[in-house]
N, C-alpha and C positions, 0 to 999 in steps of 0.2 A: 173366262181368264184366261191368257198368253201364258205359256211356260216357258221362263229362260233357258235357254241352250245350256245344258252342263259342258263347257270348256274344257273343266279341267283334264279329263282323260285324254282329250284330244292335244290339249297341250303336252303332255308328257310322249305321248306316240309321236309328235311332228320334232319333238326334242330330239328324240333319238335318231330318228332318221338325218336330221339336219347336221347333228354333231357327225354321226358318219362321217355324209358327205366332203363337210367342212375340213376333217382331217384329210380326206381322200383326195378331193377337188379332180373326180374324173370328169371326162367331157368336157375340157374346157373349150375347145374349138368348137366344138356344138353348141355350146351356151353361148360364144360370142356369135355364132348364125341367128339362134333363138333371139338374143338381144336385138339384134339388125332387124331382122321381120317385125318384130312386134314396135319398135321404134316407128318404122316407116307406117305401120298400121298408126299408130298415134297421130305421126304429122298430117296422114292423109284425113283424119276422122275427128281430131279434136277442134274446138271453138275456134274459128278465125279471132285473130288478134291476142293481146296477152289478157289472160285472167286472173284472178286472184288466188285461187286454191283450186286444187287438183288432188283427188283422194285417190292410192293404192290400194286394191284388198289384199295383196299379201306381199312380201319381201324377200321371197325365196331367189327371186332372179338377182337381187342386190346383194343379198346373203353370199352366194357362191359365185359371182360374176360382176360387171359394170352393171348389168341389170338397163333399165328404161331411165332412171332416174333426173340423168342429165338434162334427157330428150323434153322429160316433165317441166323440166324449168326453164326450157326456152320457151313455154307456154303459159308460164303462170309464177307469179311472186313467192306463192308457196306451194310446197308438196308434202303432203301427208300421208302417211301408212300405217297400216297395223295390220297383223300377223299372230296368227293363236300362238305362235312358238316363240319364246322368250330368249332361245337359243337363236333363232331367225332373226328378229330383231336385233338384238345385241350385235351378232355379226353385220347386219346392214348399215345400221348407226356407225360402226367403226368404220367401214368404207366410206359412207357417206354422212360427215358429220352434223351438215346443215340441216338434215332431213329431219322433219317431226314424224314421231316414231311412237306406236303405242302396240303394249299388246292384249288384243283385242277378238273376239269371236265376228268375223261376218255378219251374223244372224245380229248380233247388238253391238252396235258401234257407238264407241263413246264421243259422238258426233251431234250437233244441235241441228235441228231441222233447218232445210233450204240453206245450207252452209258452205257447197260447193259447187264451182263452176264446171265439173269434168268429174266423171268416176270411173277408173280403168281399173278392170277387172280380169285379169290374164288367167284361165286356166284355173280358177279357185274354186267355181260351184259345182265343178266337175268331180270333187272330192267327197261330196255327200253323197250317203247311201239311197236318200229316197226324195221324190218332189217335194214333199214336204218343207224340208229343209231348204233347198233352193226359191221356193216361194218367200220363204220367212226372209231370206238374205237379198231376193230381188226388193220386198216391199219396204227394208232397210237403206238400199241403194238408192231406191226412188223416195224415200223421205230426206236423206241428206243431201240430194242436187236441187239446187233452187230452179224455178222456173225457167225453163229456157235450157237448163244444163244438159249436160251429153252422159250418156254411158257408153264407153266401148268394152264389150263383154265378148272372150273368147271363152269356147269350150272343148272339150274332144269331141271329134266326131264320128257319131258311130255308125255311120253309112261309107266312111273309108275300111275296104275291106282287111289290110292289112292292122288297122285299129281295130277292129273287131276280134280278128282271131286273137292279138295281143290278149285282147280285154276277156277271151275265154279261157285262157291261162291261167292257172294257179300263181296267185303274187310271189309265192317262195321263187317259184322257178323263174319270174320276167327279173325278178328282183336280185337272185342271184348272179345272174348274167351279166348285169346293166342296164338290161333296157327301162327298168323301172325303179325311180330311186327311192317311191314312197307309194303308199296304196292309192289307188285310184279307184273313186267311187262311181255312182251310175251317172252317166250323161244321156241328152237328148237330142234327135235331130234337128235340123235348122226350124223347121214349121214348128215345132213343137215348143222349142225355144222363143222363137217369134210370138206364139202365142202367151209361155207364160211372162216374157215380158211386158207385154199389152196389158195382159190383164193385171199387172203389178201398178202399171197406172203411167207407162211409157209408150212414147208413140216410136214405133221401129222406123227410120229412115232409110238404111243401108243394110244388107246381108251378105257375104262373102264367104270364101272358104281360103286359108293361109295355110304355109309351111307344106309345099307341094314336093320337095324332096324327100326320098324314101329314107325315112328318119333311121329305121333300125338298123337299115344297111350302111348309112352314113355314119352312123356312130361307130360303129363297130371298123368302118375303114378310117375312120379319124384317128382312130388309137394308134395306126401303124404308122402314123404321118412324123415328123420331126417337129417338134412344138416351138423350137426356137426359129426356125427360119420364117420372116416376115414374107419372101417370096413365093414359099408354098402357101400360105395363109391368104394371101392373094389371091392365086388362083383358086382354091379351094371356095373361098367365097363367090367367086364369080361363079364359078359352075352350080355352084347350091344355088346362088339366087337366081340364076338361069331356071330352074324349075320354075319360079314363080311366077311364070309366063303363063302356066297352064292354069292361072287364076280368071284368067279372060275365059276360056272355054266353055261351053255347057255343062262339062264332065266336073267342074272344080268342086262340087260335093262328093266326089267319088276321089279324088285325088289328094282334096286337102286333109291335112291331119287335124287343124282347128276348122271350126267355123266361127264367125265373128259376125259380131251385129254391133249396130249403131244406133241408139236409141234416145230421145228428146223426151223431157218431162215438159208437158203443155204449161201454158200461162194461166 
């Protein structure tokens, strides 16, 4: 018998972190860059043509910034999303009133089998502490995908040396200095994640790494920028995006902050 995940304590924990973040709204320029990168990835990897339903596995992006909701709407008639935190879900719907949103754990989704044309899971599964939870979540994502449907998955990249150092430091320190807004869990290299994705019943079609700008340095530098000057925003956006050229190099899985996987559900 499969034990249902206990999401109550996780909801309370994430409510607390989300409330603090929403009150302070830090890292605004960095969040804009992150949204742009994730939107770019989705445009590359989502199914061609317009689809019926895309599901997103968390709403933090849409709660604290514009997120990628409008990008997803360019590809589907409906966009549904879940988040374990009611505070996050409420904030996201406040920004995007037409979005279908629910409070739910990604390991137990309130969605029927074979209902989604695509699932977008951006740095969601790397908040679990062990592989069993990741496996359960992947099986749920596979369950709700229609045959031929696409999963876009990103996770923290443990092969990035800066990220490895960050994860070795106590959360109390990284959180205090603003590098990590919430607890991070265990993550896996691209080879392991490809294997786990395929074991869940999906076919991996593409792998890469994204977000090659030095994230920790960039966040600190952006805090010093005049937040109201659009010309400054434009120059910074161009500078940060220039780092994404590193994706074309063999070293991309060292420089990228996130691994990214595209997989499809067999017919």
